[in-house]
N, CA, C and O atoms as a Tripos MOL2 file, in Angstrom:
@<TRIPOS>MOLECULE
protein
  236   235    59     0     0
PROTEIN
NO_CHARGES

@<TRIPOS>ATOM
      1 N           0.7120   -8.6890  -20.6290 N.3       1 MET1
      2 CA          0.4490   -7.3860  -21.1790 C.3       1 MET1
      3 C           1.6510   -6.9700  -22.0240 C.2       1 MET1
      4 O           2.7950   -7.0120  -21.5690 O.2       1 MET1
      5 N           1.3780   -6.5830  -23.2190 N.am      2 GLU2
      6 CA          2.4140   -6.1280  -24.1440 C.3       2 GLU2
      7 C           2.3570   -4.6110  -24.2570 C.2       2 GLU2
      8 O           1.2970   -4.0680  -24.5670 O.2       2 GLU2
      9 N           3.4660   -3.9070  -24.0160 N.am      3 PRO3
     10 CA          3.4770   -2.4480  -24.1310 C.3       3 PRO3
     11 C           3.4730   -2.0020  -25.5940 C.2       3 PRO3
     12 O           3.8860   -2.7460  -26.4840 O.2       3 PRO3
     13 N           3.0060   -0.7900  -25.8250 N.am      4 CYS4
     14 CA          3.0210   -0.1870  -27.1640 C.3       4 CYS4
     15 C           4.2600    0.6870  -27.2700 C.2       4 CYS4
     16 O           4.1710    1.9040  -27.1070 O.2       4 CYS4
     17 N           5.3940    0.0970  -27.5350 N.am      5 ALA5
     18 CA          6.6430    0.8410  -27.6190 C.3       5 ALA5
     19 C           7.3600    0.4850  -28.9070 C.2       5 ALA5
     20 O           7.2570   -0.6350  -29.4060 O.2       5 ALA5
     21 N           8.0870    1.4540  -29.4350 N.am      6 GLY6
     22 CA          8.8670    1.2010  -30.6410 C.3       6 GLY6
     23 C           8.0110    1.1990  -31.8940 C.2       6 GLY6
     24 O           6.8780    1.6800  -31.8890 O.2       6 GLY6
     25 N           8.5600    0.6590  -32.9550 N.am      7 ALA7
     26 CA          7.8580    0.6340  -34.2410 C.3       7 ALA7
     27 C           6.7590   -0.4300  -34.2610 C.2       7 ALA7
     28 O           5.7760   -0.2910  -34.9890 O.2       7 ALA7
     29 N           6.9160   -1.4740  -33.4780 N.am      8 ARG8
     30 CA          5.9210   -2.5510  -33.4370 C.3       8 ARG8
     31 C           4.7190   -2.1040  -32.6030 C.2       8 ARG8
     32 O           4.8980   -1.7220  -31.4460 O.2       8 ARG8
     33 N           3.5270   -2.1380  -33.1400 N.am      9 ARG9
     34 CA          2.3450   -1.6320  -32.4360 C.3       9 ARG9
     35 C           1.3090   -2.7200  -32.1780 C.2       9 ARG9
     36 O           0.1190   -2.4100  -32.1190 O.2       9 ARG9
     37 N           1.7050   -3.9690  -32.0210 N.am     10 ASP10
     38 CA          0.7430   -5.0350  -31.7210 C.3      10 ASP10
     39 C           0.7020   -5.2540  -30.2110 C.2      10 ASP10
     40 O           1.0800   -6.3110  -29.7070 O.2      10 ASP10
     41 N           0.2370   -4.2360  -29.5110 N.am     11 CYS11
     42 CA          0.2090   -4.2780  -28.0520 C.3      11 CYS11
     43 C          -1.1580   -4.7540  -27.5540 C.2      11 CYS11
     44 O          -2.0770   -4.9810  -28.3410 O.2      11 CYS11
     45 N          -1.2690   -4.8960  -26.2560 N.am     12 THR12
     46 CA         -2.5080   -5.3530  -25.6320 C.3      12 THR12
     47 C          -3.5860   -4.2880  -25.7960 C.2      12 THR12
     48 O          -3.3200   -3.0990  -25.6150 O.2      12 THR12
     49 N          -4.7920   -4.7070  -26.1350 N.am     13 SER13
     50 CA         -5.8870   -3.7580  -26.3510 C.3      13 SER13
     51 C          -6.4150   -3.2280  -25.0240 C.2      13 SER13
     52 O          -6.1750   -3.8040  -23.9640 O.2      13 SER13
     53 N          -7.1360   -2.1210  -25.1100 N.am     14 PHE14
     54 CA         -7.6980   -1.4960  -23.9110 C.3      14 PHE14
     55 C          -8.7070   -2.4190  -23.2380 C.2      14 PHE14
     56 O          -8.7650   -2.4820  -22.0100 O.2      14 PHE14
     57 N          -9.4980   -3.1300  -24.0250 N.am     15 THR15
     58 CA        -10.5150   -4.0150  -23.4370 C.3      15 THR15
     59 C          -9.8820   -5.1560  -22.6430 C.2      15 THR15
     60 O         -10.4650   -5.6330  -21.6690 O.2      15 THR15
     61 N          -8.6940   -5.5950  -23.0550 N.am     16 ALA16
     62 CA         -8.0070   -6.6500  -22.3080 C.3      16 ALA16
     63 C          -7.2360   -6.0850  -21.1210 C.2      16 ALA16
     64 O          -7.0750   -6.7600  -20.1050 O.2      16 ALA16
     65 N          -6.7630   -4.8510  -21.2460 N.am     17 ALA17
     66 CA         -5.9460   -4.2540  -20.1850 C.3      17 ALA17
     67 C          -6.7870   -3.6200  -19.0820 C.2      17 ALA17
     68 O          -6.3180   -3.4940  -17.9510 O.2      17 ALA17
     69 N          -8.0040   -3.2230  -19.3840 N.am     18 SER18
     70 CA         -8.8350   -2.5210  -18.4090 C.3      18 SER18
     71 C          -9.1050   -3.3290  -17.1360 C.2      18 SER18
     72 O          -8.9450   -2.7770  -16.0470 O.2      18 SER18
     73 N          -9.5040   -4.5990  -17.2090 N.am     19 PRO19
     74 CA         -9.7200   -5.3590  -15.9710 C.3      19 PRO19
     75 C          -8.4410   -5.5270  -15.1460 C.2      19 PRO19
     76 O          -8.4860   -5.5130  -13.9160 O.2      19 PRO19
     77 N          -7.3190   -5.6820  -15.8170 N.am     20 VAL20
     78 CA         -6.0470   -5.8230  -15.1090 C.3      20 VAL20
     79 C          -5.6900   -4.5130  -14.4100 C.2      20 VAL20
     80 O          -5.1880   -4.5160  -13.2860 O.2      20 VAL20
     81 N          -5.9530   -3.3970  -15.0840 N.am     21 TYR21
     82 CA         -5.6990   -2.0740  -14.4960 C.3      21 TYR21
     83 C          -6.5710   -1.8630  -13.2550 C.2      21 TYR21
     84 O          -6.0900   -1.3610  -12.2390 O.2      21 TYR21
     85 N          -7.8380   -2.2410  -13.3310 N.am     22 GLU22
     86 CA         -8.7420   -2.1030  -12.1880 C.3      22 GLU22
     87 C          -8.3000   -2.9950  -11.0240 C.2      22 GLU22
     88 O          -8.3790   -2.5900   -9.8640 O.2      22 GLU22
     89 N          -7.8400   -4.1950  -11.3310 N.am     23 GLN23
     90 CA         -7.3510   -5.0940  -10.2850 C.3      23 GLN23
     91 C          -6.1110   -4.5080   -9.6140 C.2      23 GLN23
     92 O          -5.9620   -4.6060   -8.3960 O.2      23 GLN23
     93 N          -5.2360   -3.9090  -10.3860 N.am     24 ALA24
     94 CA         -4.0460   -3.2680   -9.8140 C.3      24 ALA24
     95 C          -4.4460   -2.1230   -8.8990 C.2      24 ALA24
     96 O          -3.8180   -1.9110   -7.8620 O.2      24 ALA24
     97 N          -5.4820   -1.3860   -9.2690 N.am     25 GLY25
     98 CA         -5.9820   -0.3110   -8.4160 C.3      25 GLY25
     99 C          -6.5290   -0.8380   -7.0960 C.2      25 GLY25
    100 O          -6.3230   -0.2360   -6.0410 O.2      25 GLY25
    101 N          -7.2230   -1.9580   -7.1650 N.am     26 ARG26
    102 CA         -7.7470   -2.5520   -5.9190 C.3      26 ARG26
    103 C          -6.6190   -3.0360   -5.0250 C.2      26 ARG26
    104 O          -6.6800   -2.8680   -3.8070 O.2      26 ARG26
    105 N          -5.5890   -3.6370   -5.6150 N.am     27 TYR27
    106 CA         -4.4300   -4.0640   -4.8280 C.3      27 TYR27
    107 C          -3.7350   -2.8670   -4.1910 C.2      27 TYR27
    108 O          -3.3310   -2.9320   -3.0300 O.2      27 TYR27
    109 N          -3.5920   -1.7810   -4.9350 N.am     28 ALA28
    110 CA         -2.9480   -0.5850   -4.4000 C.3      28 ALA28
    111 C          -3.7680    0.0010   -3.2550 C.2      28 ALA28
    112 O          -3.2060    0.4070   -2.2390 O.2      28 ALA28
    113 N          -5.0820    0.0490   -3.4070 N.am     29 ARG29
    114 CA         -5.9490    0.5790   -2.3500 C.3      29 ARG29
    115 C          -5.8560   -0.2880   -1.0940 C.2      29 ARG29
    116 O          -5.7700    0.2360    0.0170 O.2      29 ARG29
    117 N          -5.8720   -1.6040   -1.2650 N.am     30 THR30
    118 CA         -5.7390   -2.5170   -0.1210 C.3      30 THR30
    119 C          -4.4000   -2.3360    0.5670 C.2      30 THR30
    120 O          -4.3190   -2.3100    1.7950 O.2      30 THR30
    121 N          -3.3450   -2.2110   -0.2370 N.am     31 GLY31
    122 CA         -2.0190   -1.9890    0.3270 C.3      31 GLY31
    123 C          -1.9340   -0.6970    1.1080 C.2      31 GLY31
    124 O          -1.3130   -0.6520    2.1690 O.2      31 GLY31
    125 N          -2.5520    0.3550    0.5970 N.am     32 ASN32
    126 CA         -2.5350    1.6420    1.3020 C.3      32 ASN32
    127 C          -3.3080    1.5820    2.6110 C.2      32 ASN32
    128 O          -2.8850    2.1630    3.6110 O.2      32 ASN32
    129 N          -4.4380    0.8810    2.6110 N.am     33 VAL33
    130 CA         -5.2120    0.7280    3.8490 C.3      33 VAL33
    131 C          -4.4060   -0.0480    4.8850 C.2      33 VAL33
    132 O          -4.3560    0.3390    6.0530 O.2      33 VAL33
    133 N          -3.7800   -1.1360    4.4640 N.am     34 LEU34
    134 CA         -2.9800   -1.9280    5.3990 C.3      34 LEU34
    135 C          -1.7550   -1.1570    5.8840 C.2      34 LEU34
    136 O          -1.3660   -1.2860    7.0450 O.2      34 LEU34
    137 N          -1.1490   -0.3650    5.0200 N.am     35 LEU35
    138 CA         -0.0140    0.4630    5.4220 C.3      35 LEU35
    139 C          -0.4450    1.4970    6.4560 C.2      35 LEU35
    140 O           0.2580    1.7170    7.4420 O.2      35 LEU35
    141 N          -1.5900    2.1320    6.2390 N.am     36 GLY36
    142 CA         -2.1050    3.1100    7.2010 C.3      36 GLY36
    143 C          -2.4430    2.4650    8.5320 C.2      36 GLY36
    144 O          -2.1400    3.0200    9.5880 O.2      36 GLY36
    145 N          -3.0660    1.2990    8.4890 N.am     37 ALA37
    146 CA         -3.3980    0.6050    9.7380 C.3      37 ALA37
    147 C          -2.1280    0.2050   10.4820 C.2      37 ALA37
    148 O          -2.0590    0.3340   11.7050 O.2      37 ALA37
    149 N          -1.1300   -0.2760    9.7590 N.am     38 GLY38
    150 CA          0.1370   -0.6390   10.3900 C.3      38 GLY38
    151 C           0.8380    0.5560   10.9880 C.2      38 GLY38
    152 O           1.4020    0.4660   12.0790 O.2      38 GLY38
    153 N           0.8110    1.6830   10.2860 N.am     39 ALA39
    154 CA          1.4370    2.9020   10.8090 C.3      39 ALA39
    155 C           0.7120    3.3910   12.0680 C.2      39 ALA39
    156 O           1.3430    3.8410   13.0250 O.2      39 ALA39
    157 N          -0.6130    3.2980   12.0520 N.am     40 GLY40
    158 CA         -1.3740    3.6940   13.2370 C.3      40 GLY40
    159 C          -1.0800    2.8010   14.4280 C.2      40 GLY40
    160 O          -0.8990    3.2880   15.5440 O.2      40 GLY40
    161 N          -1.0320    1.5060   14.1970 N.am     41 LEU41
    162 CA         -0.7210    0.5840   15.2890 C.3      41 LEU41
    163 C           0.7070    0.7690   15.7920 C.2      41 LEU41
    164 O           0.9710    0.6150   16.9850 O.2      41 LEU41
    165 N           1.6280    1.0980   14.8870 N.am     42 THR42
    166 CA          3.0000    1.3730   15.2970 C.3      42 THR42
    167 C           3.0580    2.6080   16.1790 C.2      42 THR42
    168 O           3.7700    2.6230   17.1830 O.2      42 THR42
    169 N           2.3150    3.6440   15.8120 N.am     43 ALA43
    170 CA          2.2890    4.8700   16.6120 C.3      43 ALA43
    171 C           1.6940    4.6100   17.9940 C.2      43 ALA43
    172 O           2.2160    5.1010   18.9960 O.2      43 ALA43
    173 N           0.6150    3.8480   18.0540 N.am     44 VAL44
    174 CA         -0.0010    3.5270   19.3450 C.3      44 VAL44
    175 C           0.9510    2.6880   20.1930 C.2      44 VAL44
    176 O           1.1080    2.9490   21.3850 O.2      44 VAL44
    177 N           1.5810    1.6950   19.5970 N.am     45 GLY45
    178 CA          2.5270    0.8580   20.3370 C.3      45 GLY45
    179 C           3.7130    1.6510   20.8430 C.2      45 GLY45
    180 O           4.1510    1.4580   21.9770 O.2      45 GLY45
    181 N           4.2380    2.5420   20.0160 N.am     46 SER46
    182 CA          5.3590    3.3750   20.4460 C.3      46 SER46
    183 C           4.9420    4.3060   21.5800 C.2      46 SER46
    184 O           5.6860    4.5030   22.5410 O.2      46 SER46
    185 N           3.7590    4.8710   21.4580 N.am     47 GLY47
    186 CA          3.2510    5.7450   22.5150 C.3      47 GLY47
    187 C           3.0850    5.0060   23.8290 C.2      47 GLY47
    188 O           3.4430    5.5300   24.8840 O.2      47 GLY47
    189 N           2.5540    3.8100   23.7800 N.am     48 LEU48
    190 CA          2.3950    3.0130   24.9960 C.3      48 LEU48
    191 C           3.7400    2.6250   25.5910 C.2      48 LEU48
    192 O           3.8930    2.5960   26.8130 O.2      48 LEU48
    193 N           4.7190    2.3260   24.7370 N.am     49 PHE49
    194 CA          6.0500    1.9860   25.2230 C.3      49 PHE49
    195 C           6.6800    3.1820   25.9350 C.2      49 PHE49
    196 O           7.2450    3.0360   27.0180 O.2      49 PHE49
    197 N           6.5820    4.3510   25.3310 N.am     50 VAL50
    198 CA          7.1570    5.5540   25.9520 C.3      50 VAL50
    199 C           6.4160    5.8790   27.2420 C.2      50 VAL50
    200 O           7.0380    6.2440   28.2390 O.2      50 VAL50
    201 N           5.0980    5.7500   27.2310 N.am     51 PHE51
    202 CA          4.3190    6.0120   28.4480 C.3      51 PHE51
    203 C           4.7390    5.0620   29.5640 C.2      51 PHE51
    204 O           4.9140    5.4880   30.7060 O.2      51 PHE51
    205 N           4.9010    3.7940   29.2490 N.am     52 ASP52
    206 CA          5.3200    2.8160   30.2600 C.3      52 ASP52
    207 C           6.7300    3.1120   30.7490 C.2      52 ASP52
    208 O           7.0200    2.9900   31.9390 O.2      52 ASP52
    209 N           7.5940    3.4970   29.8400 N.am     53 LEU53
    210 CA          8.9750    3.8020   30.2060 C.3      53 LEU53
    211 C           9.0320    5.0130   31.1230 C.2      53 LEU53
    212 O           9.7730    4.9980   32.1060 O.2      53 LEU53
    213 N           8.2780    6.0500   30.8330 N.am     54 LEU54
    214 CA          8.2760    7.2580   31.6480 C.3      54 LEU54
    215 C           7.5640    7.0480   32.9820 C.2      54 LEU54
    216 O           7.9800    7.6110   33.9950 O.2      54 LEU54
    217 N           6.5080    6.2520   32.9980 N.am     55 SER55
    218 CA          5.8020    6.0140   34.2630 C.3      55 SER55
    219 C           6.5960    5.0890   35.1790 C.2      55 SER55
    220 O           6.4570    5.1810   36.3980 O.2      55 SER55
    221 N           7.4150    4.2100   34.6350 N.am     56 SER56
    222 CA          8.2440    3.3270   35.4580 C.3      56 SER56
    223 C           9.3750    4.1090   36.1230 C.2      56 SER56
    224 O           9.7810    3.7660   37.2340 O.2      56 SER56
    225 N           9.8830    5.1300   35.4830 N.am     57 GLN57
    226 CA         10.9560    5.9290   36.0340 C.3      57 GLN57
    227 C          10.4790    6.8340   37.1630 C.2      57 GLN57
    228 O          11.2640    7.1690   38.0500 O.2      57 GLN57
    229 N           9.2130    7.2370   37.1520 N.am     58 SER58
    230 CA          8.7110    8.1470   38.1740 C.3      58 SER58
    231 C           8.4020    7.4440   39.4970 C.2      58 SER58
    232 O           8.2410    8.1090   40.5200 O.2      58 SER58
    233 N           8.3200    6.1350   39.4930 N.am     59 GLU59
    234 CA          8.0050    5.4070   40.7170 C.3      59 GLU59
    235 C           9.1730    5.2360   41.6250 C.2      59 GLU59
    236 O           9.0420    4.6380   42.6930 O.2      59 GLU59
@<TRIPOS>BOND
     1     1     2 1
     2     2     3 1
     3     3     4 2
     4     3     5 am
     5     5     6 1
     6     6     7 1
     7     7     8 2
     8     7     9 am
     9     9    10 1
    10    10    11 1
    11    11    12 2
    12    11    13 am
    13    13    14 1
    14    14    15 1
    15    15    16 2
    16    15    17 am
    17    17    18 1
    18    18    19 1
    19    19    20 2
    20    19    21 am
    21    21    22 1
    22    22    23 1
    23    23    24 2
    24    23    25 am
    25    25    26 1
    26    26    27 1
    27    27    28 2
    28    27    29 am
    29    29    30 1
    30    30    31 1
    31    31    32 2
    32    31    33 am
    33    33    34 1
    34    34    35 1
    35    35    36 2
    36    35    37 am
    37    37    38 1
    38    38    39 1
    39    39    40 2
    40    39    41 am
    41    41    42 1
    42    42    43 1
    43    43    44 2
    44    43    45 am
    45    45    46 1
    46    46    47 1
    47    47    48 2
    48    47    49 am
    49    49    50 1
    50    50    51 1
    51    51    52 2
    52    51    53 am
    53    53    54 1
    54    54    55 1
    55    55    56 2
    56    55    57 am
    57    57    58 1
    58    58    59 1
    59    59    60 2
    60    59    61 am
    61    61    62 1
    62    62    63 1
    63    63    64 2
    64    63    65 am
    65    65    66 1
    66    66    67 1
    67    67    68 2
    68    67    69 am
    69    69    70 1
    70    70    71 1
    71    71    72 2
    72    71    73 am
    73    73    74 1
    74    74    75 1
    75    75    76 2
    76    75    77 am
    77    77    78 1
    78    78    79 1
    79    79    80 2
    80    79    81 am
    81    81    82 1
    82    82    83 1
    83    83    84 2
    84    83    85 am
    85    85    86 1
    86    86    87 1
    87    87    88 2
    88    87    89 am
    89    89    90 1
    90    90    91 1
    91    91    92 2
    92    91    93 am
    93    93    94 1
    94    94    95 1
    95    95    96 2
    96    95    97 am
    97    97    98 1
    98    98    99 1
    99    99   100 2
   100    99   101 am
   101   101   102 1
   102   102   103 1
   103   103   104 2
   104   103   105 am
   105   105   106 1
   106   106   107 1
   107   107   108 2
   108   107   109 am
   109   109   110 1
   110   110   111 1
   111   111   112 2
   112   111   113 am
   113   113   114 1
   114   114   115 1
   115   115   116 2
   116   115   117 am
   117   117   118 1
   118   118   119 1
   119   119   120 2
   120   119   121 am
   121   121   122 1
   122   122   123 1
   123   123   124 2
   124   123   125 am
   125   125   126 1
   126   126   127 1
   127   127   128 2
   128   127   129 am
   129   129   130 1
   130   130   131 1
   131   131   132 2
   132   131   133 am
   133   133   134 1
   134   134   135 1
   135   135   136 2
   136   135   137 am
   137   137   138 1
   138   138   139 1
   139   139   140 2
   140   139   141 am
   141   141   142 1
   142   142   143 1
   143   143   144 2
   144   143   145 am
   145   145   146 1
   146   146   147 1
   147   147   148 2
   148   147   149 am
   149   149   150 1
   150   150   151 1
   151   151   152 2
   152   151   153 am
   153   153   154 1
   154   154   155 1
   155   155   156 2
   156   155   157 am
   157   157   158 1
   158   158   159 1
   159   159   160 2
   160   159   161 am
   161   161   162 1
   162   162   163 1
   163   163   164 2
   164   163   165 am
   165   165   166 1
   166   166   167 1
   167   167   168 2
   168   167   169 am
   169   169   170 1
   170   170   171 1
   171   171   172 2
   172   171   173 am
   173   173   174 1
   174   174   175 1
   175   175   176 2
   176   175   177 am
   177   177   178 1
   178   178   179 1
   179   179   180 2
   180   179   181 am
   181   181   182 1
   182   182   183 1
   183   183   184 2
   184   183   185 am
   185   185   186 1
   186   186   187 1
   187   187   188 2
   188   187   189 am
   189   189   190 1
   190   190   191 1
   191   191   192 2
   192   191   193 am
   193   193   194 1
   194   194   195 1
   195   195   196 2
   196   195   197 am
   197   197   198 1
   198   198   199 1
   199   199   200 2
   200   199   201 am
   201   201   202 1
   202   202   203 1
   203   203   204 2
   204   203   205 am
   205   205   206 1
   206   206   207 1
   207   207   208 2
   208   207   209 am
   209   209   210 1
   210   210   211 1
   211   211   212 2
   212   211   213 am
   213   213   214 1
   214   214   215 1
   215   215   216 2
   216   215   217 am
   217   217   218 1
   218   218   219 1
   219   219   220 2
   220   219   221 am
   221   221   222 1
   222   222   223 1
   223   223   224 2
   224   223   225 am
   225   225   226 1
   226   226   227 1
   227   227   228 2
   228   227   229 am
   229   229   230 1
   230   230   231 1
   231   231   232 2
   232   231   233 am
   233   233   234 1
   234   234   235 1
   235   235   236 2
@<TRIPOS>SUBSTRUCTURE
     1 MET1         2 RESIDUE 1 A MET
     2 GLU2         6 RESIDUE 1 A GLU
     3 PRO3        10 RESIDUE 1 A PRO
     4 CYS4        14 RESIDUE 1 A CYS
     5 ALA5        18 RESIDUE 1 A ALA
     6 GLY6        22 RESIDUE 1 A GLY
     7 ALA7        26 RESIDUE 1 A ALA
     8 ARG8        30 RESIDUE 1 A ARG
     9 ARG9        34 RESIDUE 1 A ARG
    10 ASP10       38 RESIDUE 1 A ASP
    11 CYS11       42 RESIDUE 1 A CYS
    12 THR12       46 RESIDUE 1 A THR
    13 SER13       50 RESIDUE 1 A SER
    14 PHE14       54 RESIDUE 1 A PHE
    15 THR15       58 RESIDUE 1 A THR
    16 ALA16       62 RESIDUE 1 A ALA
    17 ALA17       66 RESIDUE 1 A ALA
    18 SER18       70 RESIDUE 1 A SER
    19 PRO19       74 RESIDUE 1 A PRO
    20 VAL20       78 RESIDUE 1 A VAL
    21 TYR21       82 RESIDUE 1 A TYR
    22 GLU22       86 RESIDUE 1 A GLU
    23 GLN23       90 RESIDUE 1 A GLN
    24 ALA24       94 RESIDUE 1 A ALA
    25 GLY25       98 RESIDUE 1 A GLY
    26 ARG26      102 RESIDUE 1 A ARG
    27 TYR27      106 RESIDUE 1 A TYR
    28 ALA28      110 RESIDUE 1 A ALA
    29 ARG29      114 RESIDUE 1 A ARG
    30 THR30      118 RESIDUE 1 A THR
    31 GLY31      122 RESIDUE 1 A GLY
    32 ASN32      126 RESIDUE 1 A ASN
    33 VAL33      130 RESIDUE 1 A VAL
    34 LEU34      134 RESIDUE 1 A LEU
    35 LEU35      138 RESIDUE 1 A LEU
    36 GLY36      142 RESIDUE 1 A GLY
    37 ALA37      146 RESIDUE 1 A ALA
    38 GLY38      150 RESIDUE 1 A GLY
    39 ALA39      154 RESIDUE 1 A ALA
    40 GLY40      158 RESIDUE 1 A GLY
    41 LEU41      162 RESIDUE 1 A LEU
    42 THR42      166 RESIDUE 1 A THR
    43 ALA43      170 RESIDUE 1 A ALA
    44 VAL44      174 RESIDUE 1 A VAL
    45 GLY45      178 RESIDUE 1 A GLY
    46 SER46      182 RESIDUE 1 A SER
    47 GLY47      186 RESIDUE 1 A GLY
    48 LEU48      190 RESIDUE 1 A LEU
    49 PHE49      194 RESIDUE 1 A PHE
    50 VAL50      198 RESIDUE 1 A VAL
    51 PHE51      202 RESIDUE 1 A PHE
    52 ASP52      206 RESIDUE 1 A ASP
    53 LEU53      210 RESIDUE 1 A LEU
    54 LEU54      214 RESIDUE 1 A LEU
    55 SER55      218 RESIDUE 1 A SER
    56 SER56      222 RESIDUE 1 A SER
    57 GLN57      226 RESIDUE 1 A GLN
    58 SER58      230 RESIDUE 1 A SER
    59 GLU59      234 RESIDUE 1 A GLU
C-alpha cells in the first residue's frame, strides 16, 4: 500500500485498498474478542485464587 503524501500522488487506489482495510477490521475485531475473553478468564482465575487463599486461612 502506497500512501498519498507529499507532492507525488501515485498512491494505492480505493478499490485496491478496500479489501485490505476490511481484512484489517476483521483482525482487529478478532483481537478484541480474544482480549476480552482473556481478560474475563484472568478475572475468573484471580477470583478463584483469592477465594482459595481466603478459604484456606479460615480452616
